[in-house]
Residue frames as a rotation matrix with the C-alpha (Angstrom) as fourth column:
MET 1
0.591 0.806 0.015 0.00
0.806 -0.591 0.009 0.02
0.016 0.006 -1.000 -0.01
ARG 2
0.132 -0.513 0.848 1.24
0.383 -0.763 -0.521 3.45
0.914 0.393 0.096 -0.75
GLY 3
0.425 -0.094 0.900 3.03
-0.679 -0.690 0.249 4.95
0.598 -0.717 -0.357 2.27
ASP 4
0.983 -0.176 0.048 4.18
0.106 0.764 0.637 1.60
-0.148 -0.621 0.770 3.70
ARG 5
0.459 -0.888 -0.022 7.89
-0.606 -0.295 -0.739 1.72
0.650 0.353 -0.673 4.36
ILE 6
0.863 -0.326 -0.387 10.64
0.484 0.756 0.441 -0.38
0.149 -0.567 0.810 5.85
GLU 7
0.667 -0.679 0.306 13.57
-0.718 -0.695 0.024 1.07
0.197 -0.236 -0.952 7.73
ILE 8
0.786 -0.468 -0.403 16.77
0.411 0.884 -0.224 -0.98
0.461 0.010 0.887 7.58
VAL 9
0.739 -0.599 0.308 19.49
-0.664 -0.572 0.482 -0.36
-0.112 -0.560 -0.821 10.20
VAL 10
0.819 -0.528 -0.225 22.89
0.296 0.724 -0.623 -1.71
0.492 0.443 0.750 9.15
ASP 11
0.693 -0.687 -0.218 26.15
0.138 -0.171 0.976 -1.94
-0.707 -0.707 -0.024 11.13
SER 12
0.937 -0.349 0.017 28.86
-0.090 -0.288 -0.953 -0.18
0.337 0.892 -0.302 9.12
GLY 13
0.229 -0.892 -0.391 31.78
0.810 0.397 -0.432 -0.83
0.541 -0.217 0.813 11.46
ASN 14
-0.844 -0.500 0.195 31.92
0.348 -0.786 -0.512 2.84
0.409 -0.364 0.837 12.54
GLY 15
-0.693 0.721 0.000 28.33
-0.483 -0.464 -0.743 3.00
-0.535 -0.515 0.669 13.74
VAL 16
-0.295 0.672 0.679 25.02
0.626 0.673 -0.394 2.28
-0.722 0.308 -0.619 12.07
LEU 17
-0.962 0.119 -0.246 23.54
-0.264 -0.635 0.726 3.44
-0.070 0.763 0.642 8.79
THR 18
-0.283 0.939 0.197 19.79
0.159 0.248 -0.956 3.72
-0.946 -0.239 -0.219 8.19
TYR 19
-0.994 0.066 -0.093 18.11
-0.099 -0.093 0.991 3.07
0.057 0.993 0.099 4.88
GLU 20
-0.262 0.962 0.076 14.41
-0.234 0.013 -0.972 3.38
-0.936 -0.272 0.222 3.96
ILE 21
-0.984 0.168 0.050 12.48
0.090 0.238 0.967 1.77
0.151 0.956 -0.250 1.14
GLU 22
-0.527 0.826 -0.198 8.92
-0.211 -0.353 -0.912 3.05
-0.823 -0.439 0.360 0.68
ALA 23
-0.327 0.550 0.768 5.97
0.909 0.405 0.097 2.14
-0.257 0.730 -0.633 -1.51
THR 24
-0.833 -0.246 -0.495 5.79
0.184 -0.968 0.172 5.40
-0.521 0.052 0.852 -3.45
LYS 25
-0.704 0.630 -0.328 2.67
-0.647 -0.379 0.662 4.88
0.293 0.678 0.674 -5.63
ALA 26
0.118 0.877 0.466 -0.80
-0.908 0.285 -0.306 3.39
-0.402 -0.387 0.830 -5.16
GLY 27
0.884 0.346 -0.314 -0.85
-0.450 0.813 -0.371 -0.36
0.127 0.469 0.874 -5.57
ARG 28
0.064 -0.923 -0.380 2.80
-0.314 0.343 -0.885 -0.94
0.947 0.176 -0.268 -4.73
ARG 29
0.984 0.170 0.049 4.00
-0.106 0.345 0.932 -2.91
0.142 -0.923 0.358 -1.74
VAL 30
0.093 -0.977 0.192 7.26
-0.922 -0.157 -0.353 -3.47
0.375 -0.145 -0.916 0.12
GLU 31
0.936 0.221 -0.275 8.55
-0.145 0.951 0.273 -7.04
0.322 -0.215 0.922 0.65
ILE 32
0.159 -0.889 0.430 11.41
-0.961 -0.039 0.274 -8.53
-0.226 -0.457 -0.860 2.65
THR 33
0.883 0.009 -0.468 13.24
-0.177 0.932 -0.315 -11.67
0.434 0.361 0.825 1.47
ARG 34
0.270 -0.808 0.524 15.95
-0.876 0.020 0.482 -13.50
-0.400 -0.589 -0.702 3.44
SER 35
0.994 0.006 0.110 18.12
0.033 0.935 -0.353 -16.13
-0.105 0.355 0.929 1.79
ARG 36
0.544 -0.838 0.048 21.71
0.775 0.480 -0.411 -17.33
0.322 0.261 0.910 1.82
GLY 37
-0.158 -0.690 -0.706 23.02
0.926 -0.352 0.136 -14.62
-0.342 -0.632 0.695 4.09
VAL 38
-0.943 -0.075 0.325 21.35
0.224 -0.865 0.449 -11.74
0.248 0.496 0.832 2.21
VAL 39
-0.196 0.904 -0.381 18.40
0.638 -0.178 -0.749 -9.65
-0.745 -0.389 -0.542 3.24
GLU 40
-0.866 -0.008 0.500 16.64
0.449 -0.451 0.771 -8.09
0.219 0.893 0.394 0.25
VAL 41
-0.211 0.820 -0.532 14.00
0.424 -0.413 -0.806 -5.31
-0.881 -0.396 -0.261 0.62
ALA 42
-0.908 -0.112 0.404 12.13
0.419 -0.193 0.887 -4.41
-0.021 0.975 0.223 -2.53
GLU 43
-0.347 0.822 -0.452 9.32
-0.488 -0.570 -0.661 -2.15
-0.801 -0.009 0.599 -3.69
ILE 44
-0.834 0.103 0.542 7.04
0.408 0.777 0.479 -4.31
-0.372 0.621 -0.690 -5.87
THR 45
-0.702 0.650 -0.291 4.36
-0.707 -0.588 0.393 -3.25
0.084 0.482 0.872 -8.39
ARG 46
0.196 0.896 0.399 0.95
-0.819 0.373 -0.435 -4.94
-0.539 -0.241 0.807 -8.67
SER 47
0.785 0.114 -0.609 2.29
-0.540 0.609 -0.582 -7.18
0.304 0.785 0.540 -11.44
GLY 48
0.899 -0.433 0.067 5.24
0.292 0.707 0.645 -8.32
-0.326 -0.560 0.762 -9.33
THR 49
0.424 -0.780 0.459 7.99
0.566 -0.168 -0.807 -6.29
0.707 0.602 0.370 -11.03
PRO 50
0.258 -0.391 -0.883 10.56
0.887 -0.267 0.377 -4.91
-0.383 -0.881 0.278 -8.57
VAL 51
0.842 0.085 0.533 11.00
0.323 -0.870 -0.372 -1.15
0.432 0.485 -0.760 -8.84
ARG 52
0.246 -0.746 0.619 13.55
-0.760 -0.545 -0.355 -0.38
0.602 -0.383 -0.701 -6.12
THR 53
0.809 -0.047 -0.586 15.68
0.256 0.926 0.278 -3.03
0.530 -0.375 0.761 -4.37
GLY 54
0.287 -0.771 0.569 18.17
-0.897 -0.425 -0.124 -2.96
0.337 -0.475 -0.813 -1.51
GLN 55
0.687 -0.140 -0.713 20.37
0.185 0.983 -0.015 -5.91
0.703 -0.122 0.701 -0.65
PHE 56
0.312 -0.524 0.792 22.20
-0.888 -0.458 0.047 -6.14
0.338 -0.718 -0.608 2.69
MET 57
-0.484 -0.536 -0.692 24.44
-0.148 0.829 -0.539 -8.80
0.862 -0.158 -0.481 4.26
ALA 58
0.504 0.818 -0.279 22.36
0.108 0.261 0.959 -10.52
0.857 -0.513 0.043 6.93
ASP 59
0.050 -0.583 -0.811 25.26
0.955 0.265 -0.132 -10.50
0.292 -0.768 0.570 9.43
ARG 60
-0.870 -0.481 0.110 25.36
0.446 -0.862 -0.239 -6.65
0.210 -0.159 0.965 9.26
VAL 61
-0.181 0.887 0.426 21.58
-0.026 -0.437 0.899 -6.01
0.983 0.151 0.102 9.58
VAL 62
-0.987 -0.145 0.074 20.84
-0.057 -0.122 -0.991 -4.74
0.153 -0.982 0.113 13.08
ALA 63
-0.463 0.886 -0.031 17.09
0.186 0.063 -0.980 -4.14
-0.867 -0.460 -0.194 12.66
LEU 64
-0.830 0.436 0.346 14.25
0.328 -0.121 0.937 -4.15
0.451 0.892 -0.043 10.15
VAL 65
-0.689 0.617 -0.380 11.47
0.161 -0.381 -0.910 -1.81
-0.706 -0.689 0.163 11.18
GLU 66
-0.596 0.590 0.545 8.17
0.738 0.134 0.662 -1.98
0.317 0.796 -0.515 9.33
HIS 67
-0.788 0.381 -0.484 6.12
-0.046 -0.820 -0.571 1.25
-0.614 -0.427 0.663 9.29
PRO 68
-0.278 0.756 0.593 2.56
0.924 0.380 -0.051 0.82
-0.264 0.534 -0.804 7.98
ALA 69
-0.636 0.128 0.761 0.92
0.385 -0.802 0.457 3.66
0.669 0.583 0.461 6.06
PRO 70
-0.931 0.360 -0.060 -0.99
-0.135 -0.492 -0.860 6.21
-0.340 -0.792 0.507 8.16
PRO 71
-0.197 0.938 0.285 -4.78
0.706 0.337 -0.623 5.98
-0.680 0.078 -0.729 8.10
PRO 72
-0.261 0.085 0.962 -6.32
0.928 -0.253 0.274 7.72
0.266 0.964 -0.013 5.06
GLY 73
0.731 0.647 0.214 -7.73
0.565 -0.751 0.342 10.70
0.382 -0.129 -0.915 7.02
THR 74
0.670 -0.526 -0.524 -4.38
0.291 -0.464 0.837 11.78
-0.683 -0.713 -0.158 8.45
THR 75
0.883 -0.469 0.018 -1.50
-0.161 -0.339 -0.927 13.59
0.441 0.815 -0.375 6.82
GLY 76
0.166 -0.925 0.342 2.24
-0.964 -0.225 -0.140 13.06
0.206 -0.306 -0.929 7.23
ARG 77
-0.191 -0.412 -0.891 4.12
-0.325 0.883 -0.339 9.96
0.926 0.225 -0.302 8.34
ARG 78
-0.895 -0.406 0.184 3.54
-0.261 0.142 -0.955 10.00
0.362 -0.903 -0.233 12.08
GLY 79
-0.353 0.828 -0.436 -0.20
0.734 0.534 0.421 9.41
0.581 -0.171 -0.796 12.42
PRO 80
0.539 0.674 0.505 -2.52
0.193 -0.683 0.705 11.33
0.820 -0.283 -0.498 14.77
GLY 81
-0.547 -0.727 0.414 -1.07
-0.163 -0.392 -0.905 13.33
0.821 -0.563 0.096 17.66
PRO 82
-0.894 0.217 -0.392 -2.25
0.443 0.302 -0.844 13.50
-0.065 -0.929 -0.366 21.27
ALA 83
0.052 0.993 0.103 -5.90
0.960 -0.078 0.270 14.30
0.276 0.084 -0.957 22.01
ARG 84
-0.245 -0.148 0.958 -6.60
0.207 -0.973 -0.097 18.05
0.947 0.175 0.270 22.13
ASN 85
0.508 0.518 0.688 -8.27
-0.505 -0.468 0.725 17.97
0.698 -0.716 0.024 25.53
GLN 86
0.625 -0.349 -0.699 -5.60
0.612 0.774 0.160 15.78
0.485 -0.528 0.697 27.16
ALA 87
0.955 -0.297 0.020 -3.67
-0.229 -0.687 0.690 17.41
-0.191 -0.663 -0.723 30.01
SER 88
0.385 -0.903 -0.191 0.08
-0.547 -0.057 -0.835 17.82
0.743 0.426 -0.516 29.55
LEU 89
0.794 -0.162 -0.586 2.30
0.461 0.789 0.406 15.34
0.397 -0.593 0.701 31.40
LEU 90
-0.273 -0.955 0.116 5.03
0.672 -0.275 -0.687 17.89
0.688 -0.110 0.717 31.95
C-alpha cells in the first residue's frame, strides 16, 4: 500500500547506517526476502515487477522496522497526535 515503508538499520563498522524503502505509488508494496546470508528489501508493483531493491548482508543488519501507512484521514508519516483535551504530562 502506498506509504508503507521499511527502515533498515545496518552496522557499518563505525556505527550504524539507516536506509528506507517506501511504497511510493498506489498499488505498490514493500517485501522482505531473506536467503543465503542476504536480506533483500524491494518495492514491488501490482504485477510483481521490482522497482527499487536494496540488498544487505544478513550479518550486518541490526534491525528491520516496518512502518505501515498512516490511516487515510491523516497527513504526514507519524499518524494522529495526542488528544486536544488531554492534560500535559510535563
